[in-house]
TIDREN-92019 format. One record per residue: x, y, z of N, C-alpha, C, O in turn. Coordinates in pm, 1 decimal, m for minus. Example, Ala and Ser with C-alpha at 12.3 -4.5 7.8 and 13.67 -1.06 7.14 Angstrom:
# residues 2
+----------+----------+----------+----------+----------+----------+----------+----------+----------+----------+----------+----------+
!     n_c1 !     n_c2 !     n_c3 !    ca_c1 !    ca_c2 !    ca_c3 !     c_c1 !     c_c2 !     c_c3 !     o_c1 !     o_c2 !     o_c3 !
+----------+----------+----------+----------+----------+----------+----------+----------+----------+----------+----------+----------+
!   1319.0 !   m569.0 !    780.0 !   1230.0 !   m450.0 !    780.0 !   1320.0 !   m330.0 !    780.0 !   1423.6 !   m331.9 !    846.5 !
!   1285.0 !   m225.0 !    708.0 !   1367.0 !   m106.0 !    714.0 !   1290.0 !      3.0 !    787.0 !   1340.9 !    113.8 !    803.9 !
+----------+----------+----------+----------+----------+----------+----------+----------+----------+----------+----------+----------+
//
This chain:
# residues 90
+----------+----------+----------+----------+----------+----------+----------+----------+----------+----------+----------+----------+
!     n_c1 !     n_c2 !     n_c3 !    ca_c1 !    ca_c2 !    ca_c3 !     c_c1 !     c_c2 !     c_c3 !     o_c1 !     o_c2 !     o_c3 !
+----------+----------+----------+----------+----------+----------+----------+----------+----------+----------+----------+----------+
!   2077.5 !   m920.2 !  m4921.2 !   2056.5 !   m977.6 !  m4790.3 !   2130.0 !   m856.2 !  m4714.4 !   2143.2 !   m876.3 !  m4593.7 !
!   2168.3 !   m763.5 !  m4750.9 !   2210.3 !   m645.4 !  m4656.3 !   2087.8 !   m564.4 !  m4656.3 !   2077.9 !   m480.3 !  m4567.0 !
!   1969.6 !   m578.9 !  m4763.0 !   1872.1 !   m509.9 !  m4761.5 !   1774.6 !   m547.0 !  m4680.0 !   1683.8 !   m473.8 !  m4640.7 !
!   1792.2 !   m669.4 !  m4650.9 !   1681.5 !   m710.6 !  m4566.0 !   1689.5 !   m697.5 !  m4434.8 !   1594.8 !   m674.3 !  m4359.6 !
!   1835.8 !   m716.6 !  m4396.0 !   1899.3 !   m667.6 !  m4275.1 !   1864.0 !   m518.0 !  m4192.5 !   1845.5 !   m490.6 !  m4073.9 !
!   1864.9 !   m443.4 !  m4310.9 !   1844.8 !   m293.9 !  m4313.3 !   1688.4 !   m282.4 !  m4267.0 !   1641.2 !   m209.6 !  m4179.8 !
!   1628.3 !   m368.1 !  m4344.5 !   1475.1 !   m314.8 !  m4325.0 !   1417.3 !   m395.4 !  m4191.3 !   1307.0 !   m363.4 !  m4147.1 !
!   1485.5 !   m487.7 !  m4136.3 !   1480.3 !   m550.0 !  m4009.8 !   1496.8 !   m425.3 !  m3888.3 !   1417.1 !   m388.4 !  m3802.0 !
!   1613.2 !   m386.4 !  m3916.5 !   1685.3 !   m309.4 !  m3816.6 !   1564.8 !   m179.1 !  m3830.6 !   1497.3 !   m135.4 !  m3737.4 !
!   1562.4 !   m150.9 !  m3919.2 !   1435.8 !    m29.5 !  m3914.0 !   1308.4 !    m73.6 !  m3870.5 !   1249.9 !     18.1 !  m3812.9 !
!   1260.4 !   m149.9 !  m3874.2 !   1126.4 !   m200.3 !  m3804.2 !   1154.5 !   m225.3 !  m3655.6 !   1055.8 !   m216.8 !  m3582.6 !
!   1278.5 !   m256.4 !  m3594.9 !   1324.6 !   m263.0 !  m3451.2 !   1328.0 !   m109.0 !  m3405.1 !   1269.5 !    m60.2 !  m3308.4 !
!   1393.8 !    m58.0 !  m3478.9 !   1424.5 !    109.9 !  m3441.2 !   1274.6 !    177.2 !  m3439.7 !   1241.7 !    244.2 !  m3341.8 !
!   1184.4 !    158.3 !  m3549.7 !   1078.7 !    197.4 !  m3529.6 !    971.8 !    129.9 !  m3389.5 !    904.9 !    212.1 !  m3326.9 !
!    966.6 !     31.9 !  m3363.7 !    898.5 !    m47.6 !  m3266.2 !    959.0 !     20.1 !  m3130.0 !    879.3 !     55.5 !  m3043.2 !
!   1106.9 !     39.2 !  m3110.0 !   1156.7 !     85.8 !  m2974.4 !   1101.4 !    218.9 !  m2942.0 !   1052.3 !    244.3 !  m2832.0 !
!   1111.4 !    317.2 !  m3054.7 !   1050.7 !    447.8 !  m3046.1 !    936.1 !    477.3 !  m3038.2 !    898.6 !    572.9 !  m2970.3 !
!    856.9 !    401.7 !  m3106.0 !    686.8 !    390.5 !  m3056.2 !    650.6 !    362.6 !  m2895.3 !    566.7 !    423.0 !  m2828.5 !
!    730.4 !    263.1 !  m2856.0 !    713.7 !    229.1 !  m2726.3 !    768.2 !    359.8 !  m2635.0 !    713.6 !    397.4 !  m2531.3 !
!    866.4 !    409.9 !  m2684.9 !    906.1 !    487.5 !  m2592.3 !    812.8 !    606.7 !  m2569.7 !    814.5 !    664.8 !  m2461.1 !
!    721.2 !    650.0 !  m2681.5 !    630.4 !    735.5 !  m2675.2 !    508.3 !    719.5 !  m2597.5 !    440.0 !    808.5 !  m2546.7 !
!    490.2 !    589.6 !  m2595.4 !    362.6 !    489.3 !  m2545.6 !    382.3 !    513.0 !  m2373.0 !    282.9 !    497.0 !  m2302.3 !
!    498.6 !    547.0 !  m2317.4 !    552.0 !    553.2 !  m2187.2 !    558.1 !    689.2 !  m2131.8 !    583.1 !    712.5 !  m2013.5 !
!    533.7 !    780.2 !  m2223.5 !    528.8 !    915.9 !  m2159.7 !    422.7 !    945.8 !  m2082.0 !    311.0 !    895.7 !  m2094.8 !
!    459.8 !   1039.7 !  m1988.5 !    383.8 !   1078.8 !  m1895.4 !    318.4 !   1207.1 !  m1935.3 !    372.7 !   1277.7 !  m2020.3 !
!    190.1 !   1246.8 !  m1872.3 !    123.7 !   1361.4 !  m1915.2 !    178.9 !   1462.2 !  m1822.6 !    257.8 !   1434.9 !  m1732.2 !
!    133.9 !   1579.6 !  m1849.2 !    180.2 !   1708.8 !  m1768.5 !    126.7 !   1684.2 !  m1640.8 !    208.7 !   1676.3 !  m1549.3 !
!    m26.4 !   1666.5 !  m1606.5 !    m65.9 !   1622.1 !  m1499.6 !     m3.7 !   1525.3 !  m1425.3 !     28.0 !   1551.3 !  m1309.3 !
!     18.7 !   1418.8 !  m1472.5 !     89.8 !   1300.4 !  m1406.7 !    246.7 !   1370.6 !  m1331.0 !    280.8 !   1348.5 !  m1214.7 !
!    297.8 !   1427.1 !  m1396.6 !    437.8 !   1449.1 !  m1360.2 !    425.1 !   1564.8 !  m1276.7 !    527.7 !   1580.2 !  m1210.5 !
!    311.4 !   1678.6 !  m1248.2 !    262.6 !   1743.3 !  m1192.3 !    256.6 !   1665.7 !  m1024.5 !    317.4 !   1688.2 !   m919.8 !
!    171.1 !   1585.7 !  m1057.6 !    134.2 !   1538.4 !   m922.4 !    223.8 !   1459.0 !   m871.9 !    224.3 !   1463.5 !   m748.8 !
!    314.4 !   1374.3 !   m926.6 !    443.7 !   1322.4 !   m875.9 !    565.0 !   1444.3 !   m806.9 !    656.3 !   1422.9 !   m727.2 !
!    529.2 !   1554.0 !   m862.7 !    618.5 !   1656.9 !   m785.4 !    529.9 !   1706.2 !   m652.9 !    592.5 !   1721.1 !   m547.9 !
!    420.7 !   1725.9 !   m653.9 !    354.9 !   1738.6 !   m536.4 !    358.4 !   1630.7 !   m452.9 !    317.2 !   1663.2 !   m341.5 !
!    396.0 !   1495.0 !   m461.1 !    397.3 !   1373.5 !   m374.9 !    556.8 !   1403.7 !   m341.3 !    586.7 !   1397.6 !   m222.0 !
!    620.8 !   1423.4 !   m398.9 !    775.6 !   1422.4 !   m360.3 !    770.5 !   1534.4 !   m286.4 !    870.5 !   1532.3 !   m214.6 !
!    693.6 !   1652.0 !   m261.2 !    747.3 !   1765.7 !   m169.9 !    658.3 !   1690.9 !    m47.9 !    716.7 !   1683.8 !     60.3 !
!    543.3 !   1643.2 !    m54.0 !    517.9 !   1591.8 !     64.4 !    537.7 !   1511.4 !    144.4 !    495.0 !   1493.7 !    258.6 !
!    643.8 !   1431.3 !     46.5 !    705.6 !   1298.1 !    135.0 !    864.4 !   1373.0 !    174.2 !    944.1 !   1301.9 !    235.6 !
!    901.0 !   1499.0 !    141.5 !   1022.0 !   1550.2 !    175.3 !   1128.8 !   1541.6 !    117.3 !   1241.6 !   1566.6 !    159.6 !
!   1084.2 !   1493.1 !    m16.5 !   1200.9 !   1431.2 !   m118.7 !   1299.3 !   1594.8 !   m187.4 !   1413.1 !   1603.9 !   m233.3 !
!   1192.4 !   1699.4 !   m165.4 !   1250.6 !   1839.6 !   m213.2 !   1358.3 !   1853.3 !   m117.4 !   1406.0 !   1966.8 !   m120.7 !
!   1406.5 !   1784.9 !    m42.9 !   1535.1 !   1849.6 !     47.4 !   1617.0 !   1742.5 !     53.1 !   1657.1 !   1700.3 !    161.5 !
!   1646.3 !   1694.0 !    m47.8 !   1729.2 !   1602.9 !   m102.5 !   1863.9 !   1686.8 !   m188.7 !   1837.1 !   1744.8 !   m293.9 !
!   1972.6 !   1687.1 !   m147.7 !   2086.0 !   1755.0 !   m235.9 !   2177.4 !   1680.3 !   m289.1 !   2201.3 !   1575.0 !   m229.9 !
!   2225.3 !   1699.6 !   m366.8 !   2336.8 !   1611.3 !   m453.3 !   2443.6 !   1543.2 !   m342.5 !   2485.2 !   1427.4 !   m347.4 !
!   2473.0 !   1631.5 !   m254.3 !   2570.7 !   1571.2 !   m145.3 !   2498.6 !   1471.0 !    m60.8 !   2554.3 !   1385.2 !      7.6 !
!   2389.0 !   1486.7 !    m70.0 !   2318.4 !   1400.8 !     38.8 !   2209.5 !   1270.4 !    m23.3 !   2136.4 !   1198.7 !     45.0 !
!   2226.9 !   1268.8 !   m169.3 !   2139.0 !   1143.2 !   m238.1 !   2172.9 !   1030.4 !   m196.1 !   2295.1 !   1023.7 !   m182.8 !
!   2113.9 !    928.8 !   m166.2 !   1961.6 !    941.8 !   m203.9 !   1881.6 !    989.2 !    m77.4 !   1759.7 !    998.9 !    m91.6 !
!   1942.2 !   1023.1 !     58.3 !   1878.7 !   1050.9 !    175.7 !   1867.8 !   1198.1 !    172.4 !   1924.1 !   1275.0 !     94.4 !
!   1785.9 !   1225.9 !    270.2 !   1748.0 !   1368.3 !    309.8 !   1884.3 !   1429.6 !    351.7 !   1961.5 !   1363.2 !    420.9 !
!   1910.5 !   1537.2 !    316.6 !   2022.8 !   1614.2 !    373.5 !   1980.9 !   1636.5 !    521.0 !   1874.3 !   1676.6 !    567.8 !
!   2107.4 !   1595.0 !    585.9 !   2102.5 !   1626.3 !    738.1 !   2026.8 !   1757.9 !    805.9 !   1964.2 !   1758.0 !    911.8 !
!   2050.4 !   1874.8 !    712.3 !   2043.8 !   1989.3 !    759.6 !   1875.2 !   2018.8 !    784.0 !   1811.3 !   2083.5 !    867.0 !
!   1839.8 !   1933.2 !    662.8 !   1671.6 !   1951.2 !    647.2 !   1592.6 !   1836.5 !    732.5 !   1471.5 !   1818.6 !    745.2 !
!   1697.8 !   1769.1 !    783.4 !   1589.8 !   1627.1 !    845.5 !   1497.2 !   1702.0 !    951.6 !   1377.3 !   1674.8 !    945.8 !
!   1533.6 !   1780.1 !   1034.1 !   1430.8 !   1803.6 !   1141.9 !   1295.1 !   1846.8 !   1060.9 !   1181.6 !   1806.9 !   1087.2 !
!   1336.5 !   1947.7 !    944.8 !   1218.2 !   2021.6 !    873.0 !   1140.9 !   1879.5 !    812.8 !   1019.6 !   1863.1 !    826.4 !
!   1203.3 !   1809.9 !    765.0 !   1123.5 !   1695.7 !    696.1 !   1037.9 !   1620.0 !    793.6 !    919.1 !   1594.4 !    774.5 !
!   1108.0 !   1586.1 !    900.2 !   1025.5 !   1539.7 !   1010.5 !    899.2 !   1579.8 !   1065.3 !    797.0 !   1514.6 !   1086.5 !
!    933.0 !   1725.7 !   1087.7 !    825.5 !   1837.5 !   1115.3 !    674.6 !   1824.2 !   1019.7 !    560.1 !   1818.2 !   1064.6 !
!    715.1 !   1822.2 !    886.1 !    647.6 !   1815.4 !    762.4 !    563.0 !   1698.6 !    785.6 !    441.9 !   1719.2 !    794.2 !
!    612.3 !   1565.1 !    798.5 !    531.3 !   1446.1 !    796.3 !    450.6 !   1451.7 !    901.0 !    330.4 !   1428.6 !    888.3 !
!    509.2 !   1484.8 !   1025.0 !    431.4 !   1478.9 !   1139.2 !    287.1 !   1551.2 !   1115.8 !    174.5 !   1504.0 !   1131.5 !
!    329.9 !   1689.9 !   1070.2 !    190.8 !   1768.1 !   1024.4 !     90.5 !   1669.7 !    916.9 !    m21.7 !   1622.7 !    936.1 !
!    164.1 !   1663.1 !    821.0 !     79.6 !   1569.6 !    725.7 !    m22.2 !   1464.3 !    793.0 !   m143.3 !   1455.2 !    772.6 !
!     61.6 !   1384.6 !    881.5 !      8.4 !   1268.7 !    980.3 !    m93.2 !   1340.8 !   1078.5 !   m190.9 !   1267.6 !   1094.6 !
!   m100.1 !   1419.9 !   1126.1 !   m185.8 !   1493.2 !   1222.9 !   m317.0 !   1564.3 !   1102.7 !   m437.1 !   1562.2 !   1129.7 !
!   m276.2 !   1605.8 !   1010.4 !   m395.3 !   1642.5 !    902.8 !   m479.1 !   1523.3 !    879.7 !   m600.5 !   1525.7 !    899.7 !
!   m417.0 !   1421.0 !    838.5 !   m470.9 !   1272.7 !    771.9 !   m580.8 !   1241.8 !    903.3 !   m700.6 !   1214.3 !    896.6 !
!   m488.6 !   1257.9 !   1029.5 !   m586.3 !   1197.3 !   1152.6 !   m719.5 !   1283.6 !   1142.4 !   m832.4 !   1237.9 !   1124.8 !
!   m687.2 !   1406.1 !   1155.7 !   m797.1 !   1525.7 !   1158.2 !   m901.8 !   1482.4 !   1062.6 !  m1010.2 !   1448.8 !   1110.3 !
!   m889.8 !   1479.7 !    974.2 !   m977.2 !   1419.5 !    822.6 !  m1074.9 !   1300.1 !    855.1 !  m1197.1 !   1289.1 !    844.9 !
!   m961.6 !   1202.6 !    904.2 !  m1048.6 !   1045.0 !    945.8 !  m1132.5 !   1049.9 !   1058.5 !  m1235.0 !    981.9 !   1063.5 !
!  m1091.9 !   1136.7 !   1163.9 !  m1178.5 !   1166.5 !   1270.0 !  m1317.1 !   1250.7 !   1221.6 !  m1434.6 !   1223.2 !   1245.8 !
!  m1268.1 !   1348.0 !   1154.9 !  m1428.5 !   1415.6 !   1108.4 !  m1508.2 !   1318.7 !   1023.4 !  m1628.3 !   1313.0 !   1050.0 !
!  m1468.8 !   1252.2 !    939.2 !  m1539.3 !   1125.4 !    885.9 !  m1617.0 !   1051.0 !    983.9 !  m1740.0 !   1051.0 !    987.0 !
!  m1540.0 !    986.9 !   1064.8 !  m1589.1 !    938.7 !   1164.8 !  m1686.7 !    986.6 !   1266.6 !  m1760.7 !    916.3 !   1335.4 !
!  m1675.4 !   1129.1 !   1266.3 !  m1781.2 !   1181.7 !   1346.9 !  m1871.0 !   1240.5 !   1278.0 !  m1942.3 !   1316.2 !   1344.0 !
!  m1897.9 !   1231.5 !   1147.1 !  m1984.6 !   1296.9 !   1070.7 !  m2121.5 !   1229.1 !   1080.7 !  m2216.6 !   1286.4 !   1027.7 !
!  m2140.3 !   1114.7 !   1142.3 !  m2273.5 !   1058.0 !   1151.9 !  m2293.3 !    979.5 !   1069.2 !  m2390.8 !    907.7 !   1091.6 !
!  m2217.7 !    953.6 !    940.3 !  m2257.4 !    882.9 !    831.8 !  m2234.5 !    717.3 !    863.7 !  m2134.4 !    669.2 !    916.8 !
!  m2339.9 !    652.2 !    822.6 !  m2337.1 !    510.4 !    838.1 !  m2210.2 !    442.8 !    812.3 !  m2148.0 !    467.4 !    709.0 !
!  m2174.1 !    372.2 !    885.7 !  m2047.7 !    275.2 !    868.3 !  m2062.5 !    201.2 !    752.2 !  m2176.7 !    164.1 !    724.9 !
!  m1955.1 !    166.6 !    664.6 !  m1989.4 !     60.2 !    544.6 !  m1996.8 !    m40.7 !    609.4 !  m1943.4 !    m70.3 !    716.2 !
!  m2090.7 !   m117.4 !    519.4 !  m2151.5 !   m256.5 !    554.4 !  m2285.7 !   m247.1 !    641.0 !  m2377.2 !   m327.5 !    623.0 !
!  m2292.1 !   m153.9 !    727.5 !  m2429.0 !   m140.6 !    798.3 !  m2520.0 !   m108.1 !    775.1 !  m2536.0 !     m5.5 !    708.9 !
!  m2639.5 !   m196.6 !    829.0 !  m2777.4 !   m151.2 !    740.2 !  m2870.9 !   m120.4 !    821.3 !  m2980.5 !    m84.4 !    778.3 !
+----------+----------+----------+----------+----------+----------+----------+----------+----------+----------+----------+----------+
//
């Protein structure tokens, strides 16, 4: 009976460890998450302010987000003014 229990436990451990490897992220995925975190101002979170942005950096984060919004708006207006036909227009 102990032998059967040991075999069953071995299979459970093996299955759990293989699923952990299946959830691993690639280097590119981690790099992209870091870029997104920086764009969202998450690199201004400190140990003392977690989970919020440190108040010392709040103005910088707000300015950064405004700059990103302005860039997105400029890109959208550039696409709209490029003369390309609208989606669905024939």
